[in-house]
HTML snippet that shows the backbone in 3Dmol.js (N, CA, C, O; Angstrom):
<script src="https://3Dmol.org/build/3Dmol-min.js"></script>
<div id="view" style="width:600px;height:400px;position:relative"></div>
<script>
const pdb = `
ATOM      1  N   LYS A   1       3.864 -20.745  28.221  1.00  0.00           N
ATOM      2  CA  LYS A   1       4.295 -21.558  27.258  1.00  0.00           C
ATOM      3  C   LYS A   1       3.796 -21.463  26.057  1.00  0.00           C
ATOM      4  O   LYS A   1       2.580 -21.387  25.877  1.00  0.00           O
ATOM      5  N   ASN A   2       4.862 -21.453  24.869  1.00  0.00           N
ATOM      6  CA  ASN A   2       3.905 -21.128  23.352  1.00  0.00           C
ATOM      7  C   ASN A   2       3.808 -22.487  22.521  1.00  0.00           C
ATOM      8  O   ASN A   2       4.547 -23.471  22.488  1.00  0.00           O
ATOM      9  N   PRO A   3       2.367 -22.109  21.720  1.00  0.00           N
ATOM     10  CA  PRO A   3       2.499 -23.330  21.188  1.00  0.00           C
ATOM     11  C   PRO A   3       3.134 -23.092  20.217  1.00  0.00           C
ATOM     12  O   PRO A   3       3.148 -24.189  19.657  1.00  0.00           O
ATOM     13  N   LYS A   4       3.726 -22.370  19.560  1.00  0.00           N
ATOM     14  CA  LYS A   4       3.944 -21.846  18.163  1.00  0.00           C
ATOM     15  C   LYS A   4       5.419 -22.860  18.685  1.00  0.00           C
ATOM     16  O   LYS A   4       6.028 -23.558  17.874  1.00  0.00           O
ATOM     17  N   TYR A   5       5.642 -22.803  19.542  1.00  0.00           N
ATOM     18  CA  TYR A   5       7.361 -22.931  19.915  1.00  0.00           C
ATOM     19  C   TYR A   5       6.730 -24.488  20.042  1.00  0.00           C
ATOM     20  O   TYR A   5       7.035 -25.083  19.008  1.00  0.00           O
ATOM     21  N   ALA A   6       6.077 -25.223  20.807  1.00  0.00           N
ATOM     22  CA  ALA A   6       6.248 -26.421  20.841  1.00  0.00           C
ATOM     23  C   ALA A   6       7.078 -28.149  20.267  1.00  0.00           C
ATOM     24  O   ALA A   6       7.292 -29.332  20.534  1.00  0.00           O
ATOM     25  N   ASP A   7       7.275 -26.839  19.160  1.00  0.00           N
ATOM     26  CA  ASP A   7       8.188 -28.519  18.723  1.00  0.00           C
ATOM     27  C   ASP A   7       9.623 -28.150  19.450  1.00  0.00           C
ATOM     28  O   ASP A   7      10.496 -28.894  19.896  1.00  0.00           O
ATOM     29  N   PHE A   8       9.531 -26.786  19.400  1.00  0.00           N
ATOM     30  CA  PHE A   8      10.781 -26.898  20.468  1.00  0.00           C
ATOM     31  C   PHE A   8      12.064 -27.362  21.433  1.00  0.00           C
ATOM     32  O   PHE A   8      13.295 -27.391  21.424  1.00  0.00           O
ATOM     33  N   TYR A   9      10.269 -27.899  22.746  1.00  0.00           N
ATOM     34  CA  TYR A   9      10.206 -28.018  23.949  1.00  0.00           C
ATOM     35  C   TYR A   9      10.621 -29.473  23.980  1.00  0.00           C
ATOM     36  O   TYR A   9      11.690 -30.002  24.281  1.00  0.00           O
ATOM     37  N   ASN A  10       9.216 -30.065  23.496  1.00  0.00           N
ATOM     38  CA  ASN A  10       8.952 -31.685  23.392  1.00  0.00           C
ATOM     39  C   ASN A  10       7.796 -31.401  22.759  1.00  0.00           C
ATOM     40  O   ASN A  10       6.680 -31.012  23.100  1.00  0.00           O
ATOM     41  N   SER A  11       8.628 -31.845  21.211  1.00  0.00           N
ATOM     42  CA  SER A  11       7.163 -31.655  20.239  1.00  0.00           C
ATOM     43  C   SER A  11       6.502 -32.991  20.637  1.00  0.00           C
ATOM     44  O   SER A  11       5.373 -33.033  20.150  1.00  0.00           O
ATOM     45  N   ASN A  12       6.759 -33.953  21.254  1.00  0.00           N
ATOM     46  CA  ASN A  12       6.197 -35.701  21.184  1.00  0.00           C
ATOM     47  C   ASN A  12       5.494 -35.467  21.972  1.00  0.00           C
ATOM     48  O   ASN A  12       4.603 -36.304  21.829  1.00  0.00           O
ATOM     49  N   TYR A  13       5.103 -34.479  23.272  1.00  0.00           N
ATOM     50  CA  TYR A  13       4.802 -34.726  24.468  1.00  0.00           C
ATOM     51  C   TYR A  13       3.562 -33.011  24.253  1.00  0.00           C
ATOM     52  O   TYR A  13       3.784 -32.053  23.512  1.00  0.00           O
ATOM     53  N   SER A  14       2.174 -33.242  25.337  1.00  0.00           N
ATOM     54  CA  SER A  14       1.793 -31.533  25.838  1.00  0.00           C
ATOM     55  C   SER A  14       2.955 -30.848  25.620  1.00  0.00           C
ATOM     56  O   SER A  14       4.154 -31.126  25.652  1.00  0.00           O
ATOM     57  N   LEU A  15       2.199 -29.741  25.358  1.00  0.00           N
ATOM     58  CA  LEU A  15       2.425 -28.101  26.620  1.00  0.00           C
ATOM     59  C   LEU A  15       2.511 -28.609  27.416  1.00  0.00           C
ATOM     60  O   LEU A  15       3.695 -28.907  27.567  1.00  0.00           O
ATOM     61  N   ASP A  16       1.459 -29.250  28.748  1.00  0.00           N
ATOM     62  CA  ASP A  16       1.356 -29.830  30.112  1.00  0.00           C
ATOM     63  C   ASP A  16       1.876 -30.894  30.087  1.00  0.00           C
ATOM     64  O   ASP A  16       1.325 -31.995  30.089  1.00  0.00           O
ATOM     65  N   TYR A  17       3.515 -30.529  30.049  1.00  0.00           N
ATOM     66  CA  TYR A  17       4.452 -32.034  30.648  1.00  0.00           C
ATOM     67  C   TYR A  17       3.947 -32.440  31.506  1.00  0.00           C
ATOM     68  O   TYR A  17       3.435 -33.559  31.550  1.00  0.00           O
ATOM     69  N   MET A  18       3.985 -31.190  32.866  1.00  0.00           N
ATOM     70  CA  MET A  18       4.408 -32.444  33.747  1.00  0.00           C
ATOM     71  C   MET A  18       3.356 -32.727  34.087  1.00  0.00           C
ATOM     72  O   MET A  18       3.335 -32.661  35.316  1.00  0.00           O
ATOM     73  N   ASN A  19       1.830 -33.204  33.455  1.00  0.00           N
ATOM     74  CA  ASN A  19       0.446 -33.399  33.618  1.00  0.00           C
ATOM     75  C   ASN A  19       0.909 -34.753  32.899  1.00  0.00           C
ATOM     76  O   ASN A  19       0.714 -35.842  33.439  1.00  0.00           O
ATOM     77  N   ASP A  20       1.633 -34.608  31.453  1.00  0.00           N
ATOM     78  CA  ASP A  20       2.017 -35.807  30.626  1.00  0.00           C
ATOM     79  C   ASP A  20       2.318 -37.025  31.275  1.00  0.00           C
ATOM     80  O   ASP A  20       3.528 -37.245  31.343  1.00  0.00           O
ATOM     81  N   GLU A  21       1.486 -37.993  31.838  1.00  0.00           N
ATOM     82  CA  GLU A  21       1.921 -39.381  31.828  1.00  0.00           C
ATOM     83  C   GLU A  21       3.463 -40.124  31.171  1.00  0.00           C
ATOM     84  O   GLU A  21       4.096 -40.994  31.769  1.00  0.00           O
ATOM     85  N   ALA A  22       3.848 -39.530  29.810  1.00  0.00           N
ATOM     86  CA  ALA A  22       4.078 -40.070  28.968  1.00  0.00           C
ATOM     87  C   ALA A  22       5.667 -39.371  29.238  1.00  0.00           C
ATOM     88  O   ALA A  22       6.731 -39.733  29.739  1.00  0.00           O
ATOM     89  N   TRP A  23       5.312 -38.593  28.817  1.00  0.00           N
ATOM     90  CA  TRP A  23       6.712 -38.023  29.207  1.00  0.00           C
ATOM     91  C   TRP A  23       7.431 -37.888  30.742  1.00  0.00           C
ATOM     92  O   TRP A  23       8.640 -37.905  30.976  1.00  0.00           O
ATOM     93  N   MET A  24       6.267 -37.741  31.759  1.00  0.00           N
ATOM     94  CA  MET A  24       6.963 -37.565  32.892  1.00  0.00           C
ATOM     95  C   MET A  24       7.753 -39.823  32.790  1.00  0.00           C
ATOM     96  O   MET A  24       8.884 -40.251  33.022  1.00  0.00           O
ATOM     97  N   LYS A  25       6.692 -40.439  32.436  1.00  0.00           N
ATOM     98  CA  LYS A  25       7.937 -42.183  32.390  1.00  0.00           C
ATOM     99  C   LYS A  25       9.000 -41.614  31.350  1.00  0.00           C
ATOM    100  O   LYS A  25      10.188 -41.838  31.585  1.00  0.00           O
ATOM    101  N   VAL A  26       8.644 -40.891  30.213  1.00  0.00           N
ATOM    102  CA  VAL A  26      10.578 -40.864  29.657  1.00  0.00           C
ATOM    103  C   VAL A  26      11.647 -40.249  30.607  1.00  0.00           C
ATOM    104  O   VAL A  26      12.695 -40.888  30.697  1.00  0.00           O
ATOM    105  N   TRP A  27      11.508 -38.799  31.520  1.00  0.00           N
ATOM    106  CA  TRP A  27      11.393 -38.323  32.393  1.00  0.00           C
ATOM    107  C   TRP A  27      11.931 -39.275  33.305  1.00  0.00           C
ATOM    108  O   TRP A  27      12.857 -38.695  33.871  1.00  0.00           O
ATOM    109  N   TYR A  28      11.849 -40.210  33.655  1.00  0.00           N
ATOM    110  CA  TYR A  28      12.064 -41.006  35.049  1.00  0.00           C
ATOM    111  C   TYR A  28      12.466 -41.932  34.723  1.00  0.00           C
ATOM    112  O   TYR A  28      12.803 -42.714  35.612  1.00  0.00           O
ATOM    113  N   SER A  29      12.673 -42.400  33.105  1.00  0.00           N
ATOM    114  CA  SER A  29      13.333 -43.303  33.141  1.00  0.00           C
ATOM    115  C   SER A  29      14.478 -42.400  33.053  1.00  0.00           C
ATOM    116  O   SER A  29      15.381 -42.462  33.886  1.00  0.00           O
ATOM    117  N   ARG A  30      14.486 -41.754  32.306  1.00  0.00           N
ATOM    118  CA  ARG A  30      16.262 -40.938  31.989  1.00  0.00           C
ATOM    119  C   ARG A  30      17.109 -40.305  33.505  1.00  0.00           C
ATOM    120  O   ARG A  30      18.311 -40.169  33.731  1.00  0.00           O
ATOM    121  N   THR A  31      15.856 -40.003  34.386  1.00  0.00           N
ATOM    122  CA  THR A  31      17.156 -39.569  35.791  1.00  0.00           C
ATOM    123  C   THR A  31      17.297 -40.306  35.828  1.00  0.00           C
ATOM    124  O   THR A  31      18.374 -40.489  35.262  1.00  0.00           O
ATOM    125  N   LEU A  32      16.656 -41.777  36.410  1.00  0.00           N
ATOM    126  CA  LEU A  32      17.038 -43.177  37.168  1.00  0.00           C
ATOM    127  C   LEU A  32      18.329 -43.249  35.994  1.00  0.00           C
ATOM    128  O   LEU A  32      19.352 -42.991  36.628  1.00  0.00           O
ATOM    129  N   GLU A  33      18.541 -43.399  35.114  1.00  0.00           N
ATOM    130  CA  GLU A  33      19.351 -43.826  34.623  1.00  0.00           C
ATOM    131  C   GLU A  33      20.902 -42.549  34.912  1.00  0.00           C
ATOM    132  O   GLU A  33      21.954 -42.603  35.550  1.00  0.00           O
ATOM    133  N   LEU A  34      20.401 -41.797  34.260  1.00  0.00           N
ATOM    134  CA  LEU A  34      21.483 -40.808  35.279  1.00  0.00           C
ATOM    135  C   LEU A  34      22.156 -41.144  36.547  1.00  0.00           C
ATOM    136  O   LEU A  34      23.346 -41.124  36.860  1.00  0.00           O
ATOM    137  N   VAL A  35      20.925 -41.507  37.296  1.00  0.00           N
ATOM    138  CA  VAL A  35      21.427 -41.575  39.314  1.00  0.00           C
ATOM    139  C   VAL A  35      22.601 -42.894  39.306  1.00  0.00           C
ATOM    140  O   VAL A  35      23.636 -42.913  39.971  1.00  0.00           O
ATOM    141  N   ASP A  36      22.052 -44.118  38.229  1.00  0.00           N
ATOM    142  CA  ASP A  36      22.568 -45.084  38.925  1.00  0.00           C
ATOM    143  C   ASP A  36      23.643 -45.727  37.632  1.00  0.00           C
ATOM    144  O   ASP A  36      24.027 -46.896  37.680  1.00  0.00           O
ATOM    145  N   LYS A  37      24.114 -44.631  36.318  1.00  0.00           N
ATOM    146  CA  LYS A  37      24.794 -44.542  36.076  1.00  0.00           C
ATOM    147  C   LYS A  37      26.414 -43.821  36.285  1.00  0.00           C
ATOM    148  O   LYS A  37      27.548 -44.220  36.021  1.00  0.00           O
ATOM    149  N   TYR A  38      25.647 -42.096  37.127  1.00  0.00           N
ATOM    150  CA  TYR A  38      26.930 -41.242  37.093  1.00  0.00           C
ATOM    151  C   TYR A  38      26.942 -41.163  38.831  1.00  0.00           C
ATOM    152  O   TYR A  38      27.578 -40.341  39.491  1.00  0.00           O
ATOM    153  N   LYS A  39      25.974 -42.358  39.417  1.00  0.00           N
ATOM    154  CA  LYS A  39      26.087 -42.065  41.001  1.00  0.00           C
ATOM    155  C   LYS A  39      25.945 -40.344  41.677  1.00  0.00           C
ATOM    156  O   LYS A  39      26.809 -40.012  42.489  1.00  0.00           O
ATOM    157  N   PRO A  40      25.228 -39.676  41.431  1.00  0.00           N
ATOM    158  CA  PRO A  40      26.098 -38.504  41.524  1.00  0.00           C
ATOM    159  C   PRO A  40      25.044 -38.680  43.121  1.00  0.00           C
ATOM    160  O   PRO A  40      24.024 -39.335  43.335  1.00  0.00           O
ATOM    161  N   ASP A  41      25.952 -37.673  44.097  1.00  0.00           N
ATOM    162  CA  ASP A  41      25.237 -37.083  45.703  1.00  0.00           C
ATOM    163  C   ASP A  41      24.758 -35.799  45.766  1.00  0.00           C
ATOM    164  O   ASP A  41      24.669 -35.181  46.826  1.00  0.00           O
ATOM    165  N   LEU A  42      24.433 -35.347  44.658  1.00  0.00           N
ATOM    166  CA  LEU A  42      22.952 -33.900  44.641  1.00  0.00           C
ATOM    167  C   LEU A  42      22.492 -34.218  43.092  1.00  0.00           C
ATOM    168  O   LEU A  42      23.092 -34.472  42.048  1.00  0.00           O
ATOM    169  N   LEU A  43      21.280 -34.088  43.438  1.00  0.00           N
ATOM    170  CA  LEU A  43      20.552 -33.433  42.762  1.00  0.00           C
ATOM    171  C   LEU A  43      19.466 -32.123  42.548  1.00  0.00           C
ATOM    172  O   LEU A  43      18.764 -31.758  43.491  1.00  0.00           O
ATOM    173  N   TYR A  44      19.400 -31.417  41.135  1.00  0.00           N
ATOM    174  CA  TYR A  44      18.445 -30.321  41.070  1.00  0.00           C
ATOM    175  C   TYR A  44      17.807 -30.175  40.327  1.00  0.00           C
ATOM    176  O   TYR A  44      17.993 -30.331  39.120  1.00  0.00           O
ATOM    177  N   PHE A  45      17.067 -29.902  40.771  1.00  0.00           N
ATOM    178  CA  PHE A  45      15.478 -29.385  39.825  1.00  0.00           C
ATOM    179  C   PHE A  45      15.577 -28.464  40.290  1.00  0.00           C
ATOM    180  O   PHE A  45      16.120 -28.078  41.325  1.00  0.00           O
ATOM    181  N   ASP A  46      14.824 -27.850  39.232  1.00  0.00           N
ATOM    182  CA  ASP A  46      15.139 -26.067  38.748  1.00  0.00           C
ATOM    183  C   ASP A  46      13.151 -25.804  39.180  1.00  0.00           C
ATOM    184  O   ASP A  46      12.295 -25.211  38.524  1.00  0.00           O
ATOM    185  N   GLY A  47      13.046 -26.498  40.444  1.00  0.00           N
ATOM    186  CA  GLY A  47      11.283 -26.054  40.284  1.00  0.00           C
ATOM    187  C   GLY A  47      11.255 -26.799  41.953  1.00  0.00           C
ATOM    188  O   GLY A  47      12.072 -26.705  42.870  1.00  0.00           O
ATOM    189  N   SER A  48      10.086 -27.468  41.866  1.00  0.00           N
ATOM    190  CA  SER A  48       9.168 -28.666  42.452  1.00  0.00           C
ATOM    191  C   SER A  48       9.768 -29.960  42.627  1.00  0.00           C
ATOM    192  O   SER A  48      10.946 -29.855  42.286  1.00  0.00           O
ATOM    193  N   LEU A  49       9.509 -31.131  42.998  1.00  0.00           N
ATOM    194  CA  LEU A  49       9.953 -32.557  41.817  1.00  0.00           C
ATOM    195  C   LEU A  49       9.232 -33.292  41.112  1.00  0.00           C
ATOM    196  O   LEU A  49       8.429 -34.074  41.622  1.00  0.00           O
ATOM    197  N   PRO A  50       9.401 -33.162  39.775  1.00  0.00           N
ATOM    198  CA  PRO A  50       8.309 -33.122  38.903  1.00  0.00           C
ATOM    199  C   PRO A  50       8.040 -34.889  38.908  1.00  0.00           C
ATOM    200  O   PRO A  50       8.802 -35.785  39.270  1.00  0.00           O
ATOM    201  N   GLY A  51       7.023 -34.939  38.504  1.00  0.00           N
ATOM    202  CA  GLY A  51       5.814 -35.474  38.617  1.00  0.00           C
ATOM    203  C   GLY A  51       5.182 -36.559  40.111  1.00  0.00           C
ATOM    204  O   GLY A  51       5.376 -37.769  40.230  1.00  0.00           O
ATOM    205  N   THR A  52       4.683 -35.968  40.747  1.00  0.00           N
ATOM    206  CA  THR A  52       4.575 -36.029  41.957  1.00  0.00           C
ATOM    207  C   THR A  52       2.708 -35.563  41.982  1.00  0.00           C
ATOM    208  O   THR A  52       2.160 -35.536  43.084  1.00  0.00           O
ATOM    209  N   ASN A  53       2.117 -35.323  41.074  1.00  0.00           N
ATOM    210  CA  ASN A  53       0.749 -34.463  40.160  1.00  0.00           C
ATOM    211  C   ASN A  53       0.606 -35.671  39.835  1.00  0.00           C
ATOM    212  O   ASN A  53       1.265 -36.662  39.519  1.00  0.00           O
ATOM    213  N   LYS A  54      -1.254 -35.060  40.121  1.00  0.00           N
ATOM    214  CA  LYS A  54      -2.102 -36.315  39.374  1.00  0.00           C
ATOM    215  C   LYS A  54      -2.185 -37.523  39.567  1.00  0.00           C
ATOM    216  O   LYS A  54      -2.462 -38.413  38.762  1.00  0.00           O
ATOM    217  N   GLY A  55      -1.790 -37.620  41.351  1.00  0.00           N
ATOM    218  CA  GLY A  55      -1.402 -39.089  41.877  1.00  0.00           C
ATOM    219  C   GLY A  55      -0.490 -39.984  41.367  1.00  0.00           C
ATOM    220  O   GLY A  55      -0.346 -41.164  41.685  1.00  0.00           O
ATOM    221  N   MET A  56       0.205 -39.245  40.433  1.00  0.00           N
ATOM    222  CA  MET A  56       1.694 -39.531  40.258  1.00  0.00           C
ATOM    223  C   MET A  56       2.692 -39.987  41.098  1.00  0.00           C
ATOM    224  O   MET A  56       2.833 -39.580  42.252  1.00  0.00           O
ATOM    225  N   THR A  57       3.467 -40.909  40.504  1.00  0.00           N
ATOM    226  CA  THR A  57       4.733 -41.002  41.884  1.00  0.00           C
ATOM    227  C   THR A  57       5.853 -40.813  41.300  1.00  0.00           C
ATOM    228  O   THR A  57       6.818 -40.780  42.064  1.00  0.00           O
ATOM    229  N   TYR A  58       6.080 -40.666  40.114  1.00  0.00           N
ATOM    230  CA  TYR A  58       6.977 -40.644  39.798  1.00  0.00           C
ATOM    231  C   TYR A  58       8.276 -40.181  40.021  1.00  0.00           C
ATOM    232  O   TYR A  58       9.208 -40.892  39.646  1.00  0.00           O
ATOM    233  N   GLY A  59       8.547 -38.880  40.684  1.00  0.00           N
ATOM    234  CA  GLY A  59       9.561 -38.032  41.461  1.00  0.00           C
ATOM    235  C   GLY A  59       9.897 -38.440  42.749  1.00  0.00           C
ATOM    236  O   GLY A  59      11.046 -38.462  43.192  1.00  0.00           O
ATOM    237  N   LEU A  60       8.531 -38.879  43.558  1.00  0.00           N
ATOM    238  CA  LEU A  60       8.783 -39.817  44.888  1.00  0.00           C
ATOM    239  C   LEU A  60       9.781 -41.080  44.592  1.00  0.00           C
ATOM    240  O   LEU A  60      10.764 -41.304  45.297  1.00  0.00           O
ATOM    241  N   ASP A  61       9.467 -41.756  43.637  1.00  0.00           N
ATOM    242  CA  ASP A  61       9.902 -43.195  43.251  1.00  0.00           C
ATOM    243  C   ASP A  61      11.431 -43.001  43.059  1.00  0.00           C
ATOM    244  O   ASP A  61      12.362 -43.741  43.377  1.00  0.00           O
ATOM    245  N   LEU A  62      11.418 -41.620  42.364  1.00  0.00           N
ATOM    246  CA  LEU A  62      13.240 -41.344  42.063  1.00  0.00           C
ATOM    247  C   LEU A  62      14.042 -41.091  43.485  1.00  0.00           C
ATOM    248  O   LEU A  62      15.176 -41.541  43.651  1.00  0.00           O
ATOM    249  N   ALA A  63      13.345 -40.323  44.499  1.00  0.00           N
ATOM    250  CA  ALA A  63      13.886 -39.673  44.955  1.00  0.00           C
ATOM    251  C   ALA A  63      14.106 -40.916  45.911  1.00  0.00           C
ATOM    252  O   ALA A  63      15.244 -41.327  46.139  1.00  0.00           O
ATOM    253  N   SER A  64      12.583 -41.707  46.658  1.00  0.00           N
ATOM    254  CA  SER A  64      14.240 -43.655  46.931  1.00  0.00           C
ATOM    255  C   SER A  64      14.510 -43.833  46.455  1.00  0.00           C
ATOM    256  O   SER A  64      15.294 -44.639  46.957  1.00  0.00           O
ATOM    257  N   HIS A  65      14.787 -43.860  44.962  1.00  0.00           N
ATOM    258  CA  HIS A  65      15.529 -44.928  44.872  1.00  0.00           C
ATOM    259  C   HIS A  65      17.147 -43.763  44.418  1.00  0.00           C
ATOM    260  O   HIS A  65      18.213 -44.226  44.012  1.00  0.00           O
ATOM    261  N   PHE A  66      16.995 -42.969  44.540  1.00  0.00           N
ATOM    262  CA  PHE A  66      18.054 -41.895  44.650  1.00  0.00           C
ATOM    263  C   PHE A  66      19.026 -42.536  45.840  1.00  0.00           C
ATOM    264  O   PHE A  66      20.075 -43.174  45.932  1.00  0.00           O
ATOM    265  N   TYR A  67      17.960 -41.931  46.725  1.00  0.00           N
ATOM    266  CA  TYR A  67      18.689 -41.672  48.112  1.00  0.00           C
ATOM    267  C   TYR A  67      18.858 -42.950  48.698  1.00  0.00           C
ATOM    268  O   TYR A  67      19.645 -42.637  49.591  1.00  0.00           O
ATOM    269  N   ASN A  68      18.690 -44.096  48.824  1.00  0.00           N
ATOM    270  CA  ASN A  68      18.438 -45.493  48.944  1.00  0.00           C
ATOM    271  C   ASN A  68      19.737 -46.402  48.352  1.00  0.00           C
ATOM    272  O   ASN A  68      20.174 -47.458  48.811  1.00  0.00           O
ATOM    273  N   SER A  69      20.286 -45.501  46.972  1.00  0.00           N
ATOM    274  CA  SER A  69      21.133 -46.237  46.378  1.00  0.00           C
ATOM    275  C   SER A  69      22.382 -45.496  46.785  1.00  0.00           C
ATOM    276  O   SER A  69      23.397 -46.183  46.900  1.00  0.00           O
ATOM    277  N   ASN A  70      22.475 -44.107  47.039  1.00  0.00           N
ATOM    278  CA  ASN A  70      23.478 -43.400  48.179  1.00  0.00           C
ATOM    279  C   ASN A  70      23.548 -44.324  49.327  1.00  0.00           C
ATOM    280  O   ASN A  70      24.602 -44.528  49.929  1.00  0.00           O
ATOM    281  N   ILE A  71      22.303 -44.946  49.666  1.00  0.00           N
ATOM    282  CA  ILE A  71      23.185 -45.906  51.057  1.00  0.00           C
ATOM    283  C   ILE A  71      23.933 -46.211  51.079  1.00  0.00           C
ATOM    284  O   ILE A  71      24.763 -45.892  51.931  1.00  0.00           O
ATOM    285  N   GLN A  72      24.216 -47.398  49.735  1.00  0.00           N
ATOM    286  CA  GLN A  72      25.003 -48.460  49.556  1.00  0.00           C
ATOM    287  C   GLN A  72      25.897 -47.847  48.872  1.00  0.00           C
ATOM    288  O   GLN A  72      27.092 -47.974  49.142  1.00  0.00           O
ATOM    289  N   LYS A  73      25.506 -47.173  47.992  1.00  0.00           N
ATOM    290  CA  LYS A  73      27.287 -46.946  47.869  1.00  0.00           C
ATOM    291  C   LYS A  73      28.540 -46.053  48.962  1.00  0.00           C
ATOM    292  O   LYS A  73      29.742 -45.920  48.732  1.00  0.00           O
ATOM    293  N   HIS A  74      27.788 -45.571  50.107  1.00  0.00           N
ATOM    294  CA  HIS A  74      28.633 -44.969  50.911  1.00  0.00           C
ATOM    295  C   HIS A  74      28.162 -46.007  52.775  1.00  0.00           C
ATOM    296  O   HIS A  74      28.089 -45.608  53.938  1.00  0.00           O
ATOM    297  N   ASN A  75      27.951 -47.435  52.092  1.00  0.00           N
ATOM    298  CA  ASN A  75      28.300 -48.146  52.958  1.00  0.00           C
ATOM    299  C   ASN A  75      26.749 -47.928  54.385  1.00  0.00           C
ATOM    300  O   ASN A  75      26.823 -47.817  55.609  1.00  0.00           O
ATOM    301  N   GLY A  76      25.926 -47.943  53.747  1.00  0.00           N
ATOM    302  CA  GLY A  76      24.823 -47.521  55.071  1.00  0.00           C
ATOM    303  C   GLY A  76      24.507 -46.155  55.621  1.00  0.00           C
ATOM    304  O   GLY A  76      23.577 -45.926  56.395  1.00  0.00           O
ATOM    305  N   LYS A  77      25.592 -45.024  55.030  1.00  0.00           N
ATOM    306  CA  LYS A  77      25.449 -43.276  55.202  1.00  0.00           C
ATOM    307  C   LYS A  77      25.269 -42.762  53.928  1.00  0.00           C
ATOM    308  O   LYS A  77      25.637 -42.780  52.754  1.00  0.00           O
ATOM    309  N   LEU A  78      24.339 -42.186  54.946  1.00  0.00           N
ATOM    310  CA  LEU A  78      23.848 -40.690  53.435  1.00  0.00           C
ATOM    311  C   LEU A  78      24.243 -39.668  53.545  1.00  0.00           C
ATOM    312  O   LEU A  78      24.346 -38.973  54.556  1.00  0.00           O
ATOM    313  N   GLU A  79      24.665 -39.351  51.894  1.00  0.00           N
ATOM    314  CA  GLU A  79      26.153 -38.264  51.766  1.00  0.00           C
ATOM    315  C   GLU A  79      24.713 -37.598  50.559  1.00  0.00           C
ATOM    316  O   GLU A  79      24.529 -36.401  50.782  1.00  0.00           O
ATOM    317  N   ALA A  80      24.168 -37.921  49.908  1.00  0.00           N
ATOM    318  CA  ALA A  80      23.373 -37.120  49.198  1.00  0.00           C
ATOM    319  C   ALA A  80      22.461 -36.312  49.447  1.00  0.00           C
ATOM    320  O   ALA A  80      21.796 -36.538  50.459  1.00  0.00           O
ATOM    321  N   VAL A  81      22.101 -35.013  48.546  1.00  0.00           N
ATOM    322  CA  VAL A  81      21.043 -33.805  48.441  1.00  0.00           C
ATOM    323  C   VAL A  81      20.959 -33.900  47.262  1.00  0.00           C
ATOM    324  O   VAL A  81      21.729 -34.016  46.309  1.00  0.00           O
ATOM    325  N   MET A  82      19.118 -33.791  47.569  1.00  0.00           N
ATOM    326  CA  MET A  82      18.405 -33.080  46.113  1.00  0.00           C
ATOM    327  C   MET A  82      18.072 -31.963  46.774  1.00  0.00           C
ATOM    328  O   MET A  82      17.922 -32.138  47.983  1.00  0.00           O
ATOM    329  N   ASN A  83      17.908 -30.871  46.379  1.00  0.00           N
ATOM    330  CA  ASN A  83      17.419 -30.317  45.938  1.00  0.00           C
ATOM    331  C   ASN A  83      16.863 -29.357  45.075  1.00  0.00           C
ATOM    332  O   ASN A  83      17.579 -29.137  44.099  1.00  0.00           O
ATOM    333  N   LEU A  84      14.930 -28.169  45.158  1.00  0.00           N
ATOM    334  CA  LEU A  84      14.528 -28.646  44.662  1.00  0.00           C
ATOM    335  C   LEU A  84      14.149 -26.876  44.642  1.00  0.00           C
ATOM    336  O   LEU A  84      14.255 -26.163  45.640  1.00  0.00           O
ATOM    337  N   LYS A  85      13.795 -26.497  43.571  1.00  0.00           N
ATOM    338  CA  LYS A  85      13.767 -24.676  43.836  1.00  0.00           C
ATOM    339  C   LYS A  85      12.733 -24.024  44.114  1.00  0.00           C
ATOM    340  O   LYS A  85      12.542 -22.827  43.901  1.00  0.00           O
ATOM    341  N   HIS A  86      11.430 -25.420  45.007  1.00  0.00           N
ATOM    342  CA  HIS A  86      10.002 -24.732  45.991  1.00  0.00           C
ATOM    343  C   HIS A  86       9.609 -26.190  45.454  1.00  0.00           C
ATOM    344  O   HIS A  86       9.802 -27.039  44.584  1.00  0.00           O
ATOM    345  N   GLY A  87       8.570 -25.678  47.205  1.00  0.00           N
ATOM    346  CA  GLY A  87       7.979 -26.588  47.569  1.00  0.00           C
ATOM    347  C   GLY A  87       6.779 -26.970  47.147  1.00  0.00           C
ATOM    348  O   GLY A  87       6.099 -25.968  46.925  1.00  0.00           O
ATOM    349  N   PRO A  88       5.828 -28.602  46.793  1.00  0.00           N
ATOM    350  CA  PRO A  88       4.637 -28.590  45.891  1.00  0.00           C
ATOM    351  C   PRO A  88       3.819 -27.063  46.568  1.00  0.00           C
ATOM    352  O   PRO A  88       3.769 -26.320  47.548  1.00  0.00           O
ATOM    353  N   ASP A  89       3.075 -27.397  44.685  1.00  0.00           N
ATOM    354  CA  ASP A  89       1.923 -25.902  44.876  1.00  0.00           C
ATOM    355  C   ASP A  89       0.723 -26.509  45.845  1.00  0.00           C
ATOM    356  O   ASP A  89       0.136 -27.589  45.922  1.00  0.00           O
ATOM    357  N   LYS A  90       0.678 -25.391  46.462  1.00  0.00           N
ATOM    358  CA  LYS A  90      -0.555 -26.014  47.493  1.00  0.00           C
ATOM    359  C   LYS A  90      -2.317 -25.074  46.647  1.00  0.00           C
ATOM    360  O   LYS A  90      -3.426 -25.289  47.135  1.00  0.00           O
TER     361      LYS A  90
END
`;
const viewer = $3Dmol.createViewer("view");
viewer.addModel(pdb, "pdb");
viewer.setStyle({}, {cartoon: {color: "spectrum"}});
viewer.zoomTo();
viewer.render();
</script>
């Protein structure tokens, strides 16, 4: 990421936004709203699950909410799929 273009990406947050608690709160609330409003059966993240580093649980909390709300939507049957481009960094 080039600091010269920081305002293009997310000017209110650091370039290392995956480790930025404020950015992860915004990401979580926006993605939670998407799940609640549109009730998708599929989520795809172009990388690993966001919000799971530095002790943060936003990604895991979102996955839990996504799957649990899908189970409720389908009368106890899980039909949701969450795809990640790659697993957690080691």
